[in-house]
C-alpha positions as CSV (number, residue, x, y, z in Angstrom):
1,M,26.1,88.1,-41.3
2,A,27.6,85.0,-42.7
3,V,26.8,81.8,-40.9
4,K,29.9,80.4,-39.3
5,P,31.2,77.0,-40.4
6,H,29.7,74.1,-38.5
7,P,30.9,70.6,-37.9
8,Q,29.2,67.6,-39.5
9,Q,28.9,64.1,-38.3
10,I,30.2,61.2,-40.5
11,N,29.2,57.7,-39.6
12,V,31.5,54.6,-39.7
13,K,32.2,51.2,-38.5
14,P,34.5,51.1,-35.5
15,C,38.0,50.2,-36.5
16,A,37.9,47.2,-34.2
17,T,35.8,45.4,-36.8
18,W,38.4,45.9,-39.5
19,S,40.7,43.3,-38.0
20,V,44.3,43.2,-39.5
21,R,43.5,45.8,-42.1
22,C,43.4,48.5,-39.4
23,G,47.1,48.9,-39.3
24,V,47.3,49.5,-43.0
25,H,44.5,52.0,-42.8
26,Y,46.2,53.9,-40.0
27,L,49.4,54.2,-42.1
28,I,47.4,55.4,-45.1
29,I,45.4,57.9,-43.1
30,A,48.5,59.2,-41.3
31,G,50.2,59.8,-44.7
32,F,47.1,61.6,-46.1
33,I,46.9,63.7,-43.0
34,T,50.5,64.8,-43.4
35,V,49.8,65.8,-47.1
36,V,46.6,67.6,-46.2
37,L,48.2,69.6,-43.4
38,A,50.9,70.7,-45.8
39,L,48.2,71.7,-48.4
40,V,46.2,73.6,-45.8
41,L,49.3,75.5,-44.6
42,A,50.1,76.4,-48.2
43,A,46.6,77.7,-48.7
44,F,46.8,79.8,-45.6
45,R,50.2,81.2,-46.7
46,A,48.7,82.0,-50.1
47,G,46.0,84.1,-48.4
48,G,43.0,81.8,-48.5
49,S,39.9,82.8,-50.4
50,G,40.4,86.4,-49.5
51,D,36.7,87.2,-49.1
52,G,36.3,86.3,-45.5
53,S,33.3,84.0,-46.2
54,A,32.9,80.5,-44.7
55,S,32.8,77.7,-47.3
56,R,32.1,74.2,-46.4
57,D,31.6,70.9,-48.2
58,H,29.7,67.7,-47.7
59,C,32.1,66.8,-44.9
60,G,31.7,70.0,-43.0
61,G,28.6,72.0,-42.0
62,G,27.3,75.4,-42.7
63,V,27.2,77.5,-45.8
64,S,27.9,81.2,-45.9
65,F,24.8,83.3,-46.7
66,E,24.5,87.0,-47.2
67,P,23.2,88.9,-44.1
68,L,19.7,90.3,-44.1
69,G,19.3,93.6,-45.9
70,E,17.5,96.6,-44.7
71,E,14.3,94.6,-44.5
72,G,15.7,92.6,-41.7
73,G,17.1,95.6,-39.9
74,G,20.6,94.1,-40.0
75,C,19.6,91.3,-37.8
76,D,20.3,87.6,-38.7
77,W,16.9,85.9,-38.0
78,F,18.6,82.5,-38.7
79,D,21.2,82.8,-35.9
80,G,19.6,82.1,-32.5
81,K,18.3,79.4,-30.2
82,W,15.1,77.5,-29.3
83,V,13.2,78.7,-26.3
84,F,10.4,76.6,-24.7
85,D,7.3,78.8,-24.7
86,E,4.0,77.1,-23.6
87,E,2.2,80.4,-23.4
88,S,2.6,81.5,-27.1
89,Y,3.1,78.3,-28.9
90,P,1.8,76.5,-30.8
91,L,0.4,79.2,-33.1
92,Y,-2.5,76.9,-34.0
93,R,-3.7,73.4,-33.0
94,E,-3.6,70.4,-35.2
95,E,-7.3,69.7,-35.0
96,E,-8.1,73.4,-35.9
97,C,-6.4,73.1,-39.3
98,S,-9.1,72.0,-41.9
99,F,-6.5,70.9,-44.4
100,M,-3.9,69.2,-42.2
101,S,-1.9,66.4,-44.0
102,D,-2.0,62.9,-42.5
103,Q,1.7,62.7,-43.2
104,L,2.3,65.5,-40.6
105,A,-0.5,65.0,-38.1
106,C,1.5,63.4,-35.4
107,E,-1.0,63.9,-32.5
108,K,-3.8,62.4,-34.6
109,F,-1.7,59.3,-35.2
110,G,-0.9,58.6,-31.6
111,R,2.0,60.8,-30.4
112,S,1.5,61.6,-26.8
113,D,4.6,63.7,-26.1
114,L,3.5,67.1,-27.6
115,S,6.2,69.4,-26.3
116,Y,7.6,69.6,-29.9
117,R,4.8,72.1,-30.5
118,N,5.9,74.6,-27.8
119,W,9.4,75.7,-29.0
120,R,9.9,79.3,-30.2
121,W,12.8,80.4,-32.3
122,Q,14.7,83.3,-30.7
123,P,17.3,85.2,-32.8
124,R,20.3,86.3,-30.8
125,R,20.3,90.0,-31.4
126,C,16.6,90.8,-32.1
127,D,13.1,89.4,-32.0
128,L,11.4,87.6,-34.9
129,P,8.1,89.4,-35.6
130,R,5.2,87.4,-34.4
131,F,3.2,85.8,-37.1
132,N,0.3,88.1,-38.3
133,G,-2.1,86.1,-40.4
134,T,-4.4,89.0,-41.1
135,G,-1.5,91.3,-42.0
136,L,-0.1,88.7,-44.3
137,L,-3.4,88.1,-46.1
138,E,-3.8,91.8,-46.5
139,R,-0.4,92.0,-48.2
140,L,-1.4,89.0,-50.4
141,R,-4.7,90.6,-51.4
142,N,-5.2,89.9,-55.2
143,K,-1.9,88.0,-55.2
144,R,-0.5,84.5,-55.5
145,L,2.0,82.9,-53.1
146,V,3.4,79.7,-54.7
147,Y,5.6,77.1,-53.1
148,V,7.4,75.0,-55.6
149,G,9.4,71.8,-54.8
150,D,9.2,68.5,-53.0
151,S,7.2,67.1,-50.0
152,L,9.2,69.2,-47.5
153,N,8.1,72.3,-49.4
154,R,4.6,70.9,-49.4
155,G,4.8,70.6,-45.6
156,Q,5.8,74.2,-45.4
157,W,2.8,75.1,-47.6
158,V,0.5,73.1,-45.3
159,S,2.0,75.0,-42.4
160,M,1.2,78.3,-44.0
161,V,-2.3,77.3,-44.8
162,C,-2.8,76.3,-41.1
163,L,-1.3,79.6,-39.9
164,V,-3.6,81.8,-42.0
165,E,-6.7,79.8,-41.8
166,K,-7.7,80.9,-38.4
167,S,-7.8,84.5,-39.7
168,I,-10.4,83.6,-42.4
169,P,-14.1,83.2,-41.6
170,A,-15.8,79.9,-42.3
171,G,-17.1,79.6,-45.8
172,L,-14.6,82.1,-47.2
173,K,-11.8,79.6,-47.9
174,S,-11.5,76.7,-50.4
175,M,-9.0,74.1,-51.6
176,R,-8.7,72.8,-55.1
177,T,-6.3,70.2,-56.7
178,N,-5.4,70.3,-60.4
179,G,-2.7,67.7,-61.2
180,S,0.5,68.9,-59.6
181,L,-1.0,72.2,-58.4
182,I,-2.9,72.5,-55.2
183,T,-4.5,75.9,-54.5
184,F,-5.8,77.3,-51.2
185,T,-7.9,80.4,-51.7
186,A,-8.8,83.1,-49.1
187,I,-11.9,84.2,-50.9
188,G,-12.4,87.5,-49.1
189,Y,-8.9,88.6,-50.0
190,N,-8.8,87.1,-53.5
191,A,-5.5,85.6,-52.4
192,T,-4.1,82.2,-53.1
193,I,-1.5,80.1,-51.4
194,E,-0.4,77.3,-53.7
195,F,1.9,74.3,-53.9
196,Y,3.3,72.9,-57.1
197,W,4.9,69.5,-57.1
198,A,8.3,69.6,-58.8
199,P,10.8,67.7,-56.6
200,L,13.8,68.5,-58.9
201,L,12.4,71.8,-60.2
202,V,13.3,70.8,-63.7
203,E,11.4,68.0,-65.5
204,S,11.9,64.4,-64.4
205,N,10.2,61.1,-64.4
206,S,9.2,61.7,-60.7
207,D,6.9,64.6,-61.6
208,D,3.6,62.7,-61.0
209,P,2.3,64.1,-57.6
210,V,1.1,60.7,-56.5
211,N,3.1,58.0,-58.4
212,H,6.6,59.4,-58.2
213,R,8.8,56.8,-56.6
214,I,10.6,55.5,-59.6
215,P,13.5,53.0,-59.1
216,E,15.7,54.8,-61.8
217,R,15.3,58.5,-61.6
218,I,15.8,60.4,-64.8
219,V,16.0,64.2,-65.1
220,R,15.9,66.6,-68.0
221,V,18.3,69.3,-66.5
222,Q,17.6,71.8,-69.3
223,A,13.8,71.5,-69.3
224,I,11.7,73.5,-66.9
225,E,8.9,75.2,-68.9
226,K,6.5,72.3,-68.4
227,H,6.5,73.2,-64.7
228,A,7.3,76.9,-64.9
229,R,4.2,77.8,-66.9
230,H,2.2,77.1,-63.7
231,W,4.3,79.7,-61.7
232,T,4.1,82.4,-64.2
233,G,2.4,85.5,-62.8
234,A,3.0,84.6,-59.1
235,H,3.8,87.5,-56.8
236,V,5.8,85.4,-54.2
237,L,7.7,82.2,-55.2
238,V,9.2,79.9,-52.6
239,F,11.5,77.2,-54.1
240,D,13.3,74.2,-52.7
241,T,15.0,71.1,-54.2
242,Y,17.4,69.0,-52.3
243,L,16.3,65.6,-51.0
244,W,15.6,64.0,-54.4
245,W,19.1,64.7,-55.6
246,L,20.9,62.7,-52.9
247,R,22.5,59.9,-54.9
248,P,26.0,59.5,-56.4
249,E,24.8,60.0,-60.0
250,M,21.7,61.1,-61.8
251,K,20.6,59.8,-65.2
252,V,20.2,62.8,-67.4
253,L,18.2,62.9,-70.5
254,W,18.9,65.3,-73.4
255,G,15.7,64.8,-75.3
256,S,12.0,64.3,-74.3
257,F,10.2,61.7,-72.3
258,E,7.6,61.5,-75.1
259,N,10.3,60.3,-77.5
260,P,13.1,58.7,-75.3
261,D,14.5,56.7,-78.2
262,G,15.5,59.9,-79.9
263,G,17.3,61.3,-76.8
264,I,20.7,60.9,-75.2
265,F,21.0,59.4,-71.7
266,K,24.1,59.9,-69.6
267,D,24.9,59.2,-66.0
268,V,26.2,62.5,-64.5
269,E,27.8,63.1,-61.1
270,M,25.1,64.4,-58.8
271,T,26.5,67.8,-58.0
272,R,27.1,68.5,-61.7
273,A,23.6,67.5,-62.6
274,Y,22.3,69.7,-59.8
275,E,24.4,72.6,-61.0
276,L,23.0,72.2,-64.6
277,A,19.4,72.2,-63.2
278,M,20.0,75.3,-61.1
279,Q,21.4,77.1,-64.2
280,T,18.2,76.2,-66.0
281,W,16.1,77.5,-63.1
282,A,18.1,80.7,-62.9
283,N,17.8,81.3,-66.7
284,W,14.0,81.0,-66.5
285,L,13.8,83.4,-63.6
286,E,16.0,86.0,-65.4
287,L,13.9,85.8,-68.5
288,H,10.4,85.7,-66.9
289,I,10.5,87.4,-63.5
290,D,9.9,91.1,-63.0
291,P,11.9,91.9,-59.9
292,F,9.6,94.9,-59.1
293,K,6.5,92.6,-59.0
294,T,7.7,89.3,-57.6
295,L,9.5,88.2,-54.4
296,L,11.8,85.2,-54.8
297,F,12.9,82.8,-52.0
298,F,14.9,79.6,-51.9
299,V,14.6,77.4,-48.8
300,S,17.9,75.8,-47.8
301,M,18.1,72.1,-47.2
302,S,15.8,70.6,-44.5
303,P,18.0,68.4,-42.2
304,T,17.2,64.8,-41.6
305,H,17.9,62.8,-38.4
306,Q,18.2,59.4,-39.9
307,R,21.0,58.0,-37.8
308,S,23.3,58.8,-34.8
309,S,26.2,56.3,-35.2
310,S,29.6,57.8,-35.2
311,S,32.0,56.4,-37.8
312,H,32.5,55.7,-41.5
313,F,35.3,55.2,-44.0
314,T,34.7,56.1,-47.6
315,F,36.4,56.9,-50.9
316,P,33.7,58.3,-53.2
317,F,34.8,61.9,-53.0
318,L,38.4,61.4,-52.0
319,K,37.5,61.6,-48.4
320,F,38.7,59.6,-45.4
321,V,37.0,59.6,-42.0
322,Y,38.9,58.2,-39.0
323,N,37.0,58.3,-35.7
324,D,35.6,61.8,-35.7
325,M,38.1,63.4,-38.0
326,C,37.3,64.0,-41.7
327,I,39.9,64.5,-44.3
328,D,38.7,65.8,-47.6
329,F,41.0,66.1,-50.6
330,N,38.5,67.9,-52.7
331,V,38.8,71.1,-50.8
332,Y,42.1,70.5,-48.8
333,Q,40.6,70.9,-45.4
334,I,40.2,69.0,-42.2
335,C,36.8,69.1,-40.5
336,R,35.4,67.7,-37.3
337,A,32.5,65.2,-37.3
338,E,30.0,65.5,-34.5
339,D,26.9,63.6,-33.3
340,W,24.2,63.8,-30.8
341,D,24.5,61.5,-27.8
342,G,22.7,58.5,-29.2
343,K,23.3,54.8,-29.6
344,P,24.9,53.6,-32.9
345,G,22.2,53.1,-35.5
346,Q,19.6,55.2,-33.6
347,N,17.5,57.7,-35.5
348,C,14.7,60.1,-34.5
349,Y,12.4,57.3,-33.2
350,N,11.5,57.9,-29.5
351,E,13.5,61.1,-29.4
352,T,11.8,63.7,-27.2
353,G,14.5,66.3,-26.6
354,L,16.4,68.8,-28.7
355,I,20.1,68.6,-29.7
356,S,21.8,70.9,-27.2
357,K,25.3,71.2,-28.9
358,E,25.6,74.6,-30.4
359,G,26.5,74.4,-34.1
360,Y,25.5,70.7,-34.5
361,W,25.5,69.7,-38.1
362,G,24.2,66.3,-39.1
363,S,25.6,63.9,-41.7
364,G,22.4,64.1,-43.8
365,S,23.0,67.8,-44.7
366,D,25.2,68.0,-47.9
367,T,26.4,71.5,-48.2
368,R,27.8,71.0,-51.6
369,L,24.3,71.5,-53.0
370,M,23.7,74.6,-51.0
371,Q,27.0,76.1,-52.2
372,I,25.7,75.6,-55.8
373,V,22.5,77.4,-54.8
374,Q,24.4,80.2,-53.2
375,G,26.6,80.6,-56.3
376,T,23.5,80.6,-58.5
377,I,21.8,83.2,-56.4
378,A,24.9,85.4,-56.3
379,A,25.1,85.3,-60.1
380,L,21.4,86.3,-60.4
381,K,22.0,89.2,-58.0
382,R,24.8,90.4,-60.2
383,R,22.3,90.4,-63.1
384,G,19.8,92.4,-61.1
385,L,17.5,89.7,-59.7
386,N,17.4,89.1,-56.0
387,V,16.5,85.7,-54.5
388,Q,16.4,85.6,-50.7
389,M,17.8,82.4,-49.2
390,L,15.7,81.1,-46.2
391,N,18.6,79.5,-44.4
392,I,16.6,77.2,-42.2
393,T,19.1,74.3,-42.0
394,Q,21.0,75.2,-38.9
395,L,18.0,76.1,-36.8
396,S,16.3,72.9,-37.8
397,E,19.3,70.7,-37.2
398,Y,18.7,70.9,-33.4
399,R,15.1,69.5,-33.7
400,K,15.7,65.7,-33.8
401,E,12.5,65.2,-31.8
402,A,10.2,67.1,-34.2
403,H,9.8,64.5,-37.0
404,P,6.7,62.3,-37.4
405,S,8.7,59.2,-36.6
406,V,6.1,56.4,-36.5
407,Y,3.2,58.9,-35.8
408,R,1.8,59.4,-39.2
409,K,-0.4,57.6,-41.7
410,Q,1.2,54.5,-43.1
411,W,0.3,54.3,-46.8
412,E,1.2,50.6,-47.0
413,P,0.7,47.8,-44.4
414,L,3.6,47.3,-42.1
415,T,5.6,44.1,-42.3
416,E,6.3,41.9,-39.2
417,D,9.9,43.1,-39.2
418,Q,8.8,46.7,-39.2
419,V,6.3,46.2,-36.4
420,S,9.1,44.5,-34.3
421,N,11.5,47.3,-35.1
422,P,9.7,50.7,-35.3
423,S,12.8,52.7,-36.0
424,S,13.1,50.9,-39.3
425,Y,10.1,52.8,-40.7
426,A,10.3,56.0,-38.7
427,D,10.0,59.1,-40.8
428,C,12.9,61.3,-39.8
429,I,12.7,63.6,-42.8
430,H,9.4,65.4,-42.6
431,W,8.2,67.5,-39.7
432,C,5.2,67.3,-37.4
433,L,2.7,70.2,-37.5
434,P,2.4,72.4,-35.6
435,G,6.2,72.5,-35.5
436,V,9.4,73.5,-37.2
437,P,8.0,74.6,-40.6
438,D,5.9,77.2,-38.8
439,V,9.1,79.0,-37.8
440,W,10.2,78.9,-41.5
441,N,7.0,80.5,-42.4
442,E,7.2,83.1,-39.6
443,I,10.5,84.2,-41.2
444,L,9.1,84.1,-44.7
445,S,6.1,86.1,-43.6
446,A,8.3,88.7,-41.9
447,Y,10.2,89.1,-45.2
448,I,7.0,89.5,-47.2
449,L,5.5,92.0,-44.7
450,L,8.7,94.1,-44.6
451,S,9.2,94.0,-48.3
452,G,8.4,97.0,-50.6
453,T,6.7,94.9,-53.2
454,Q,3.3,96.4,-54.1
């Protein structure tokens, strides 16, 4: 079942601060609205897209994804609601996980409100199979499950390690790091659950797993083999790449980092660079993956809750936002902008409750990139290779309270300004564990257990 379109918040200064320029802006916006309405009406008269799918851009929310196949029994596991369940959740305790990350260990670093651990995801028309660690390990016997991507994918990997660890006797598990690859081994099953650091999937100057925060990001959109040789032979591959692309342009290198003087550098609009990288990724999969031996997954964008203010006026993509109305001339549509009930400038700091508005879509979720992923996956399917999208965005959008905020290890000493204003350094991107990524893995595990892969 296709995910219905969802609204997205866009944040702006109130018009009252624009002084005399407001009148001019009103006239401009009114004129643009008239033109857009005419274009929308013309599009509808022409019959629209004709395929019945929902298509949204950066200004709107939601991306259409294919329904589950027979493995899911026709039920959309991603369409549902959060139910508070103290009896069944969490599925493990933070202190029980031997390999917990200090970036995600919120209780360890002082969080006292722990209700974020007790929410269960309930699909609307079915039940999500309860996580079965022993069953999953048995399915992974003599196999490799590899997560590939950025720190959000690493967080999902940590979650999976914590989920299965309680099913493994002491002394029959190990962890090993080799550069960008971290490998957890369930010795009794000869099964590995691995994470490989490749935040842009293709080669970039941010590929060092420790020292990767580079002021000027450079990406080789046609180079992936350096990373991909570490995934070759995996039986389950789980990819993500999103957060590291969020900038207006990417500096693209045609050439090598070993000999940069012999290459060509060009600033490329972000979505075009992303599209080129996804094509490279898809080409590698088509050439190297045996669809009868390997399950492929792509995790949709993990939402952030960085801000809750409610207005913004911008030109970069021919868009105008007035109050909570977004006018976008790239796709000739009008979309609503929504927000949770917070103060302007507020983020996830001190949040303890879920967002209750059904279909909430935050301004940090740029669906243009997921449309590119969807198109890439659809093209692969036409060529006989199936990649299952794990559409975790909408279900995670509601969880503004589930981020580490200030309750994580701080890798650098805090400044006086940060100490006086904790929201300035709150982590509203990653997720506390136990927490939201456990649900992503419950869905992933259900796919794996219901698959026919031998």
